[in-house]
NUTIDO-786316 format. One line per field, with one value per residue (C-alpha): residue in three letters; x negated, y negated, z negated. Coordinates in pm, whole numbers. Layout:
<nodes>
r: ala|...
X: X|...
Y: Y|...
Z: Z|...
</nodes>
This chain:
<nodes>
r: unk|unk|unk|unk|unk|unk|unk|unk|unk|unk|unk|unk|unk|unk|unk|unk|unk|unk|unk|unk|unk|unk|unk|unk|unk|unk|unk|unk|unk|unk|unk|unk|unk|unk|unk|unk|unk|unk|unk|unk|unk|unk|unk|unk|unk|unk|unk|unk|unk|unk|unk|unk|unk|unk|unk|unk|unk|unk|unk|unk|unk|unk|unk|unk|unk|unk|unk|unk|unk|unk|unk|unk|unk|unk|unk|unk|unk|unk|unk|unk|unk|unk|unk|unk|unk|unk|unk|unk|unk|unk|unk|unk|unk|unk|unk|unk|unk|unk|unk|unk|unk|unk|unk|unk|unk|unk|unk|unk|unk|unk|unk|unk|unk|unk|unk|unk|unk|unk|unk|unk|unk|unk|unk|unk|unk|unk|unk|unk|unk|unk|unk|unk|unk|unk|unk|unk|unk|unk|unk|unk|unk|unk|unk|unk|unk|unk|unk|unk|unk|unk|unk|unk|unk|unk|unk|unk|unk|unk|unk|unk|unk|unk|unk|unk|unk|unk|unk|unk|unk|unk|unk|unk|unk|unk|unk|unk|unk|unk|unk|unk|unk|unk|unk|unk|unk|unk|unk|unk|unk|unk|unk|unk|unk|unk|unk|unk|unk|unk|unk|unk|unk|unk|unk|unk|unk|unk|unk|unk|unk|unk|unk|unk|unk|unk|unk|unk|unk|unk|unk|unk|unk|unk|unk|unk|unk|unk|unk|unk|unk|unk|unk|unk|unk|unk|unk|unk|unk|unk|unk|unk|unk|unk|unk|unk|unk|unk|unk|unk|unk|unk|unk|unk|unk|unk|unk|unk|unk|unk|unk|unk|unk|unk|unk|unk|unk|unk|unk|unk|unk|unk|unk|unk|unk|unk|unk|unk|unk|unk|unk|unk|unk|unk|unk|unk|unk|unk|unk|unk|unk|unk|unk|unk|unk|unk|unk|unk|unk|unk|unk|unk|unk|unk|unk|unk|unk|unk|unk|unk|unk|unk|unk|unk|unk|unk|unk|unk|unk|unk|unk|unk|unk|unk|unk
X: -10144|-10516|-10827|-10862|-10569|-10515|-10836|-10752|-10413|-10568|-10835|-10580|-10334|-10536|-10311|-10456|-10257|-10402|-10753|-10967|-11267|-11590|-11840|-12135|-11995|-11659|-11418|-11381|-11634|-11558|-11862|-11905|-12197|-12484|-12694|-12410|-12383|-12744|-12712|-12437|-12608|-12907|-12703|-12534|-12231|-12177|-12218|-12143|-11773|-11719|-11585|-11728|-11580|-11812|-11839|-11962|-12277|-12313|-12451|-12431|-12674|-12587|-12199|-11872|-11828|-11871|-11505|-11664|-11387|-11401|-11292|-11154|-10999|-10909|-10894|-10527|-10454|-10689|-10687|-10865|-10907|-11021|-11086|-10898|-10505|-10520|-10466|-10359|-10331|-10386|-10113|-10074|-9740|-9558|-9562|-9464|-9135|-9138|-9348|-9329|-9527|-9660|-9753|-9881|-9948|-10089|-9968|-10228|-10147|-10437|-10271|-9988|-9835|-9840|-9756|-9501|-9294|-9372|-9223|-8924|-8829|-8942|-8679|-8425|-8425|-8399|-8115|-7926|-8015|-8155|-8471|-8738|-8740|-9102|-9141|-8945|-9074|-9228|-9575|-9632|-9871|-9907|-10259|-10406|-10087|-10240|-10329|-9923|-9765|-9794|-9882|-10221|-10411|-10743|-10790|-11119|-11530|-11492|-11168|-11243|-11515|-11579|-11936|-12016|-12302|-12177|-12189|-11965|-11598|-11333|-11081|-11114|-10974|-11227|-11511|-11811|-11939|-12325|-12574|-12429|-12048|-11993|-11812|-12011|-11649|-11604|-11423|-11097|-11132|-11063|-11063|-10717|-10714|-10501|-10688|-10391|-10424|-10361|-9995|-9849|-10100|-9922|-9561|-9726|-9815|-9472|-9291|-9290|-9033|-9335|-9438|-9113|-9007|-9342|-9247|-8879|-8974|-9220|-8887|-8691|-8947|-8966|-8562|-8561|-8852|-8554|-8301|-8093|-8107|-7919|-8001|-7938|-8175|-8077|-8163|-8177|-7860|-7664|-7615|-7437|-7250|-7147|-7128|-7521|-7729|-7871|-8130|-8487|-8585|-8375|-8561|-8636|-8738|-9060|-9146|-9347|-9381|-9020|-8746|-8608|-8233|-8079|-7776|-7703|-7340|-7172|-7542|-7691|-8118|-8412|-8730|-9072|-9330|-9612|-9628|-9357|-9125|-8702|-8433|-8101|-7862|-7560|-7305|-7314|-7720|-7775|-7516|-7680|-8063|-7928|-7806|-8079|-8343|-8130|-8020|-8264|-8178|-8514|-8600|-8914|-8970|-9183|-8793|-8643|-8940|-8941|-8601|-8638|-8941|-8763|-8464|-8654|-8853|-8523|-8258|-8246|-8307|-7962|-7765|-7883|-8153|-8479|-8416
Y: -5248|-5147|-5432|-5246|-5230|-5610|-5658|-5421|-5554|-5929|-5831|-5665|-5921|-6231|-6336|-6423|-6189|-6413|-6309|-6628|-6711|-6683|-6906|-6659|-6387|-6356|-6181|-5903|-5728|-5449|-5303|-5021|-4867|-4885|-5156|-5381|-5392|-5435|-5687|-5876|-5864|-6040|-6298|-6377|-6281|-6013|-6190|-6057|-6135|-5940|-5587|-5383|-5124|-4964|-4590|-4314|-4289|-4692|-4918|-5272|-5347|-5731|-5646|-5644|-5298|-5053|-4863|-4621|-4478|-4279|-4301|-4689|-4986|-5222|-4909|-4847|-4477|-4426|-4387|-4478|-4241|-4344|-4009|-3777|-3955|-4261|-4296|-4613|-4550|-4834|-4904|-5155|-5314|-5258|-4846|-4816|-4834|-4539|-4337|-4115|-4366|-4099|-4350|-4681|-4880|-5175|-5324|-5504|-5656|-5579|-5666|-5818|-5586|-5531|-5960|-5986|-5695|-5876|-6180|-6039|-5878|-6250|-6386|-6147|-6179|-6565|-6581|-6278|-6150|-5852|-5721|-5398|-5124|-5069|-5448|-5414|-5104|-5196|-4956|-5185|-5417|-5698|-5758|-6123|-6303|-6636|-6544|-6477|-6743|-6685|-6918|-6787|-7100|-6938|-6716|-6796|-6658|-6672|-6435|-6178|-6031|-5734|-5678|-5410|-5429|-5755|-5955|-6150|-6228|-6356|-6018|-5813|-6083|-6369|-6462|-6353|-6629|-6767|-6748|-7097|-6941|-7099|-6964|-6928|-6979|-7202|-7510|-7492|-7081|-7069|-6741|-6459|-6622|-6319|-6156|-6243|-6474|-6828|-6843|-6595|-6735|-7050|-6875|-6789|-7146|-7233|-7083|-7306|-7100|-6829|-6908|-6860|-6559|-6351|-6523|-6389|-5984|-5998|-6079|-5827|-5563|-5701|-5640|-5254|-5149|-5204|-5015|-5276|-5198|-5438|-5780|-6105|-6387|-6773|-6891|-6625|-6536|-6722|-6963|-6869|-7145|-7128|-7517|-7525|-7561|-7199|-7371|-7352|-7662|-7629|-7822|-7515|-7259|-7522|-7471|-7088|-7158|-7280|-6973|-6750|-6692|-6338|-6189|-5839|-5782|-5956|-6070|-6296|-6311|-6550|-6490|-6672|-6677|-6770|-6559|-6260|-6306|-6219|-6319|-6246|-6574|-6657|-6733|-7111|-7198|-6981|-7211|-7524|-7470|-7383|-7687|-7866|-7680|-7714|-8106|-8268|-8641|-8746|-8693|-8522|-8098|-8179|-8305|-8007|-7783|-7996|-7960|-7597|-7585|-7789|-7509|-7198|-7355|-7406|-7240|-6881|-6868|-6982|-6908|-6501|-6282|-6147|-5879
Z: -7287|-7359|-7289|-6951|-6839|-6909|-6687|-6434|-6354|-6426|-6170|-5895|-5884|-5946|-6212|-6605|-6759|-7125|-7081|-7208|-6896|-7028|-7012|-6868|-6543|-6467|-6740|-6482|-6259|-5970|-5830|-5512|-5665|-5889|-5615|-5661|-6024|-6029|-5825|-6002|-6288|-6173|-6031|-6355|-6264|-6533|-6857|-7213|-7236|-6871|-6845|-6577|-6401|-6206|-6049|-6285|-6433|-6379|-6658|-6753|-7061|-7063|-7030|-7240|-7156|-6856|-6725|-6506|-6221|-5942|-5591|-5462|-5559|-5282|-5002|-4899|-4911|-5117|-5521|-5846|-6123|-6472|-6726|-6718|-6786|-6514|-6206|-5993|-5623|-5386|-5085|-4767|-4833|-4490|-4616|-4965|-4938|-4737|-5036|-5332|-5539|-5861|-6083|-6074|-5778|-5588|-5278|-5039|-4746|-4561|-4206|-3950|-3974|-4384|-4351|-4156|-4356|-4685|-4478|-4404|-4738|-4872|-4659|-4675|-5067|-5039|-4833|-4918|-5305|-5188|-5305|-5192|-5429|-5475|-5529|-5807|-5977|-6290|-6218|-5898|-5927|-5612|-5478|-5486|-5559|-5443|-5113|-5008|-5206|-5582|-5831|-5999|-6165|-6310|-6058|-5894|-5940|-6371|-6343|-6117|-5897|-5593|-5545|-5307|-5056|-4853|-5205|-5461|-5315|-5581|-5490|-5296|-4975|-5086|-4874|-4986|-5262|-5284|-5575|-5699|-5677|-5369|-5054|-4786|-4569|-4273|-4462|-4510|-4620|-4967|-5170|-5097|-4751|-4581|-4281|-4042|-3713|-3817|-3654|-3927|-4240|-4142|-4195|-4522|-4668|-4522|-4701|-5069|-5255|-5234|-5603|-5710|-5529|-5715|-6032|-5974|-5843|-6218|-6388|-6198|-6271|-6679|-6645|-6484|-6732|-6984|-6789|-6616|-6194|-5960|-6124|-5925|-5934|-5925|-5634|-5434|-5214|-5470|-5751|-6078|-6031|-5683|-5636|-5677|-5393|-5280|-4986|-4991|-5049|-5430|-5662|-5884|-5586|-5600|-5947|-5989|-6330|-6457|-6632|-6400|-6429|-6427|-6467|-6509|-6467|-6733|-6925|-6857|-6917|-6863|-6794|-6888|-6635|-6761|-7079|-6976|-7196|-7169|-7308|-7314|-7319|-7323|-7078|-7144|-7183|-6895|-6694|-6806|-6758|-6414|-6385|-6555|-6259|-5946|-6054|-6247|-6412|-6168|-5836|-5904|-5994|-6261|-6415|-6410|-6525|-6801|-6898|-6872|-7087|-7382|-7355|-7371|-7647|-7843|-7673|-7643|-7995|-8056|-7714|-7721|-7882|-7762|-7530
</nodes>
């Protein structure tokens, strides 16, 4: 992956993708126009390690680099063009499944309909193990994952900023920040709040397993890119050991960074969300890990994660070859 695509994926999703948070400014800044870029530079939001995406013709002498683009990185239905060989579509979640995606695509939750469609898909995955084809497409990136319950521990003003005529914000959904980098939003409204009513916002917040859902989506995308279609995911519609708990309160569903177990036909895989690595594992090793995740020795969910991490560090090398 080229550095600018790494930055672009991080900016869209709010996930780190291995980027280092700089001491000055943000790792990635997207600006609406030249005036917004000038303001960002004047306010210290652009530092020597910042990669800037700006409309063609913009300059930022203090930045590490400026990547020119045409179009929009935030408007659903729009397209951002980078040079002559890379195009990124921006689509609203609720309609993306009905479209023919021609290449890399960012899926956004923009209104009530999008969020309702997203929650319906997530609920179906949890209960039935059914996954929307568009979401598991390796060319798709789900935008602003933290707003939709995903794990994005480094998301914030040091990772990514969007600067327009209103000011700077974290990604597209965050509230406008003060010059000191603080939110101007009312108390309790943090970066990445969805533009929906309070009841629907609570629906998202109440699904504590959504972090695990996003990790499973990433795992499915990774395996689909390797030619594995229709994979099953432990905890979503089934367990590989049918005696284990499949309910929403199962310990592993509260651990978005714990390994994800998948099965394609008779082959088992382990996906490690933090590093994005995939391992092939033998059936016995996979079932052992599943049991450690679902039935930890102690009641604390962190114990299950610790056991899973220990297995991941020493098990796959013996249990199977890297995929």
